[in-house]
N, C-alpha and C positions, 0 to 999 in steps of 0.2 A: 899202718903200712909203712915200710921203710923203702927209700930209694937208694939203690946201690949203683955206683958208676962202674961200668965195664967197658974198657976202651972208650969209644965215643958215644956209647949208649947208656941210658939210665933205665935200670930194671926195678920194678916194684916187687917187694917180697914181704911175706909175713912169716914169723917164726913162732913155734909153740914148743914148750918143753926145753930140756937141756941135755947135752951129750952129743954124740956123733950125729951128723945130720942125715936124714932121709929126705932127699929133694924130690918134690912132686912137680913135674913140668906140665904145663898146659899150653894151649895155643890154638890158632885157627882164627879165621875171620869171625868176629862177633862172639868169641868165646873168651871168658875171663876166668879167674881163679875161684869164683863163687861156688862152682859145682864141686870143687875139691874140699870145701870146708864143711864136710859132713862129720857127724859124730864118730863114724868108723875111722876116718883118716886122721882127724885131729886127736882121736882117742889113742892113736899109736904113740903120741908124744907123752913124755913123762919125765921122770928124774934120770932115765938112762938113754933117752933118745930125743932128738930135736927134729920136728917135722917142719920143713921149709916149703912154703907154697908161693 
């Protein structure tokens, strides 16, 4: 997991694959990115697309 500074906030992100980014947003109280790390979503990554969660 990588921390990225945006203005005064630090955001955690993970990146899979290379190429233009497909950004998957999540949120809500008690919800984290673990439900986005499914084979179907991570499988979209490859040598032509980067999936950012």
